[in-house]
MDAnalysis code that builds the backbone (N, CA, C; Angstrom):
import MDAnalysis as mda
import numpy as np

u = mda.Universe.empty(264, n_residues=88, atom_resindex=np.repeat(np.arange(88), 3), trajectory=True)
u.add_TopologyAttr("name", ["N", "CA", "C"] * 88)
u.add_TopologyAttr("resid", np.arange(1, 89))
u.add_TopologyAttr("resname", ["UNK", "UNK", "UNK", "UNK", "UNK", "UNK", "UNK", "UNK", "UNK", "UNK", "UNK", "UNK", "UNK", "UNK", "UNK", "UNK", "UNK", "UNK", "UNK", "UNK", "UNK", "UNK", "UNK", "UNK", "UNK", "UNK", "UNK", "UNK", "UNK", "UNK", "UNK", "UNK", "UNK", "UNK", "UNK", "UNK", "UNK", "UNK", "UNK", "UNK", "UNK", "UNK", "UNK", "UNK", "UNK", "UNK", "UNK", "UNK", "UNK", "UNK", "UNK", "UNK", "UNK", "UNK", "UNK", "UNK", "UNK", "UNK", "UNK", "UNK", "UNK", "UNK", "UNK", "UNK", "UNK", "UNK", "UNK", "UNK", "UNK", "UNK", "UNK", "UNK", "UNK", "UNK", "UNK", "UNK", "UNK", "UNK", "UNK", "UNK", "UNK", "UNK", "UNK", "UNK", "UNK", "UNK", "UNK", "UNK"])
u.atoms.positions = np.array([
    [3.454, 0.939, -5.919],
    [3.593, -0.336, -4.631],
    [3.669, -1.113, -5.495],
    [4.109, -2.709, -5.557],
    [3.941, -3.699, -5.878],
    [3.058, -4.355, -4.963],
    [2.298, -4.558, -4.425],
    [1.686, -5.352, -2.375],
    [1.828, -6.427, -3.062],
    [2.323, -7.061, -1.725],
    [2.552, -8.418, -1.349],
    [2.074, -8.864, -0.206],
    [1.421, -7.693, 0.617],
    [0.974, -8.255, 2.020],
    [-0.300, -7.103, 1.987],
    [-1.132, -7.405, 2.713],
    [-2.521, -6.645, 4.218],
    [-2.591, -6.739, 4.956],
    [-2.392, -5.791, 6.017],
    [-2.871, -6.429, 7.393],
    [-4.184, -5.014, 7.815],
    [-4.763, -5.530, 8.549],
    [-5.988, -3.968, 8.941],
    [-5.518, -4.634, 10.881],
    [-5.663, -3.576, 11.174],
    [-5.165, -3.098, 12.102],
    [-6.053, -3.008, 13.533],
    [-5.915, -2.697, 14.714],
    [-7.055, -2.438, 15.823],
    [-7.483, -1.091, 15.818],
    [-6.438, -0.345, 15.137],
    [-7.117, 0.878, 15.470],
    [-7.572, 1.387, 13.598],
    [-7.676, 0.751, 13.438],
    [-8.783, 1.021, 12.423],
    [-7.665, 1.051, 11.067],
    [-6.085, 1.314, 10.779],
    [-5.530, 1.930, 9.514],
    [-5.600, 0.105, 8.563],
    [-5.087, 0.271, 7.840],
    [-5.262, -0.638, 6.353],
    [-3.178, -0.698, 6.460],
    [-2.826, -1.645, 6.185],
    [-0.824, -1.416, 6.169],
    [-1.346, -2.061, 4.216],
    [-0.397, -1.296, 3.435],
    [-0.285, -2.687, 2.639],
    [1.662, -2.679, 2.469],
    [1.677, -3.241, 2.232],
    [3.260, -4.219, 2.871],
    [3.911, -4.110, 1.076],
    [4.907, -4.231, 0.393],
    [5.593, -4.375, -0.879],
    [6.710, -3.659, -1.038],
    [6.691, -3.651, -2.119],
    [8.102, -3.110, -3.160],
    [7.815, -1.781, -3.708],
    [8.748, -0.654, -3.595],
    [8.338, -0.009, -4.642],
    [8.696, -0.372, -5.691],
    [8.229, 1.180, -6.111],
    [8.543, 1.032, -8.328],
    [8.962, 2.484, -8.511],
    [10.174, 2.811, -8.812],
    [10.271, 3.998, -9.550],
    [10.868, 4.784, -8.205],
    [10.855, 5.642, -7.405],
    [11.875, 6.448, -7.260],
    [11.469, 6.331, -5.468],
    [12.329, 6.206, -4.440],
    [11.745, 5.741, -2.965],
    [11.732, 6.406, -1.983],
    [10.759, 7.366, -2.118],
    [10.542, 8.818, -1.179],
    [10.187, 7.835, -0.141],
    [9.709, 8.822, 1.187],
    [8.921, 9.006, 1.950],
    [7.011, 9.018, 1.707],
    [6.077, 8.570, 2.127],
    [4.850, 8.936, 2.114],
    [3.474, 9.095, 2.592],
    [3.134, 10.267, 3.386],
    [2.406, 11.147, 3.540],
    [1.292, 11.897, 3.305],
    [0.676, 11.749, 3.849],
    [-0.872, 12.714, 3.260],
    [-0.942, 12.545, 2.069],
    [-1.334, 12.320, 1.044],
    [-1.185, 11.673, -0.300],
    [-2.479, 10.532, -0.885],
    [-2.425, 10.403, -2.037],
    [-3.418, 10.196, -2.241],
    [-2.942, 8.884, -3.613],
    [-2.962, 7.856, -3.376],
    [-3.055, 6.976, -4.883],
    [-4.105, 6.038, -5.405],
    [-3.374, 5.551, -6.799],
    [-4.363, 4.806, -7.527],
    [-4.248, 3.314, -7.091],
    [-5.282, 2.657, -6.774],
    [-5.203, 0.889, -6.625],
    [-5.491, 0.403, -7.767],
    [-4.492, 0.464, -7.993],
    [-4.732, -0.830, -8.961],
    [-4.952, -2.279, -8.985],
    [-6.362, -3.369, -9.916],
    [-6.064, -4.385, -9.508],
    [-6.474, -4.814, -10.753],
    [-5.196, -6.200, -11.171],
    [-5.013, -7.158, -12.470],
    [-5.115, -5.769, -13.261],
    [-4.107, -4.794, -13.605],
    [-4.023, -4.093, -14.144],
    [-5.719, -3.264, -14.646],
    [-6.493, -2.787, -13.671],
    [-7.345, -2.193, -13.651],
    [-7.693, -1.105, -12.726],
    [-7.805, 0.121, -13.330],
    [-7.727, 1.199, -11.491],
    [-9.293, 0.002, -11.399],
    [-9.490, 0.330, -9.418],
    [-10.094, 0.551, -8.604],
    [-10.751, 1.351, -8.204],
    [-9.554, 1.894, -7.274],
    [-10.169, 3.754, -6.252],
    [-8.696, 4.118, -5.867],
    [-9.142, 5.502, -5.638],
    [-8.525, 6.465, -4.777],
    [-8.501, 5.768, -3.443],
    [-7.007, 5.882, -3.181],
    [-6.922, 5.876, -1.888],
    [-5.987, 7.330, -0.725],
    [-6.207, 7.254, 0.326],
    [-5.749, 8.633, 0.812],
    [-4.820, 7.626, 1.734],
    [-3.379, 8.204, 1.448],
    [-2.387, 7.905, 2.320],
    [-1.794, 8.604, 3.719],
    [-1.765, 7.596, 4.700],
    [-1.984, 8.264, 5.574],
    [-0.408, 8.652, 6.325],
    [0.486, 7.815, 6.033],
    [2.026, 7.589, 6.268],
    [2.686, 6.179, 5.600],
    [3.848, 6.815, 6.117],
    [4.703, 5.859, 5.710],
    [4.629, 4.800, 6.837],
    [4.339, 3.622, 7.524],
    [4.720, 2.841, 8.821],
    [6.372, 2.258, 8.544],
    [7.273, 3.069, 9.849],
    [7.996, 2.695, 9.227],
    [8.501, 1.245, 10.740],
    [10.104, 0.568, 10.622],
    [10.668, 0.128, 11.339],
    [12.046, 0.280, 11.617],
    [12.529, -0.566, 12.174],
    [13.836, -0.186, 13.132],
    [14.929, -1.137, 12.337],
    [14.709, -1.575, 11.702],
    [15.760, -1.991, 10.440],
    [14.673, -2.410, 9.106],
    [15.182, -2.334, 7.844],
    [14.807, -2.464, 6.298],
    [14.500, -4.168, 6.742],
    [13.414, -4.363, 5.662],
    [13.304, -5.016, 5.943],
    [14.014, -6.000, 4.196],
    [14.012, -7.585, 4.547],
    [15.529, -7.729, 3.348],
    [15.055, -8.134, 2.418],
    [14.136, -7.602, 1.636],
    [13.500, -7.616, 0.305],
    [13.490, -6.912, 0.172],
    [12.938, -5.627, 0.903],
    [13.347, -3.892, 0.562],
    [11.349, -3.531, 0.966],
    [10.930, -4.043, 1.196],
    [9.406, -4.038, 1.675],
    [9.751, -2.753, 2.824],
    [8.274, -2.117, 1.935],
    [7.881, -1.360, 2.961],
    [5.935, -0.887, 3.469],
    [6.229, -0.580, 4.157],
    [4.758, -0.702, 4.768],
    [3.238, 1.184, 4.399],
    [2.964, 1.248, 3.715],
    [1.740, 2.339, 4.032],
    [0.308, 2.137, 4.042],
    [0.346, 3.319, 4.739],
    [-1.081, 3.524, 5.822],
    [-2.094, 3.885, 5.336],
    [-3.347, 3.418, 5.268],
    [-4.880, 4.248, 5.366],
    [-5.316, 3.779, 6.531],
    [-6.538, 5.143, 6.740],
    [-7.686, 4.442, 7.034],
    [-9.136, 4.955, 6.355],
    [-8.651, 4.642, 5.106],
    [-9.790, 4.488, 3.797],
    [-9.912, 2.919, 4.627],
    [-11.738, 2.639, 3.976],
    [-12.480, 1.297, 4.124],
    [-11.472, 0.427, 3.122],
    [-10.907, -0.352, 2.950],
    [-10.845, -1.632, 2.207],
    [-10.859, -2.765, 2.673],
    [-11.884, -3.417, 1.312],
    [-12.493, -4.771, 1.712],
    [-11.227, -5.691, 1.360],
    [-9.747, -5.300, 0.737],
    [-8.969, -6.690, 0.470],
    [-8.661, -7.753, 1.521],
    [-8.509, -8.686, 0.884],
    [-7.971, -9.419, 1.793],
    [-6.191, -9.929, 1.690],
    [-5.560, -10.619, 2.934],
    [-4.149, -11.342, 2.399],
    [-4.866, -12.123, 1.263],
    [-5.365, -13.242, 1.351],
    [-5.592, -13.772, -0.279],
    [-5.597, -13.649, -1.351],
    [-6.857, -12.433, -1.283],
    [-7.376, -11.834, -2.273],
    [-5.751, -11.465, -2.721],
    [-5.085, -10.340, -2.048],
    [-3.908, -9.490, -2.069],
    [-2.586, -10.930, -2.894],
    [-2.582, -11.827, -2.695],
    [-1.485, -12.914, -2.852],
    [-2.115, -13.625, -4.037],
    [-3.214, -13.780, -4.280],
    [-3.747, -14.048, -5.899],
    [-3.810, -13.225, -6.840],
    [-4.011, -12.305, -6.420],
    [-3.458, -10.781, -7.884],
    [-3.304, -10.273, -7.701],
    [-2.934, -9.268, -8.845],
    [-2.013, -8.242, -9.665],
    [-2.230, -6.974, -8.722],
    [-2.161, -6.999, -7.232],
    [-2.299, -5.506, -6.824],
    [-1.663, -4.585, -6.638],
    [-1.101, -2.918, -6.457],
    [-0.506, -2.132, -6.925],
    [-1.242, -0.745, -6.395],
    [-0.367, 0.202, -5.599],
    [-1.142, 1.530, -5.504],
    [0.069, 2.279, -6.389],
    [-0.458, 2.895, -6.835],
    [-0.352, 3.953, -7.791],
    [0.355, 5.760, -7.490],
    [1.218, 5.970, -7.147],
    [1.181, 7.391, -6.990],
    [0.199, 8.498, -7.816],
    [-0.403, 9.228, -7.556],
    [-0.948, 10.428, -8.145],
    [-0.444, 11.838, -7.955],
    [-0.176, 11.854, -9.428],
    [1.011, 13.304, -9.607],
    [-0.271, 14.199, -8.820],
    [0.572, 15.607, -7.592],
    [0.035, 16.413, -6.838],
    [0.038, 17.336, -7.968],
])
């Protein structure tokens, strides 16, 4: 996933929003590598995918985690941030 926005919810969840790279599948209970400017940053435990009533016009999807994520919206918009699936 190429991350274009990040949201920190009151429930404690963080939602990464962006376009998927490669296979279009659902994400739940998996792990992904967070990459910032093409450098591995950390492993993120994915809780699931945030579903909406209708698809985003640009095909963006939302993937959530309860891991502590310090990234801000401004940071994500000014850096190349990606979530890369770790093969199970």
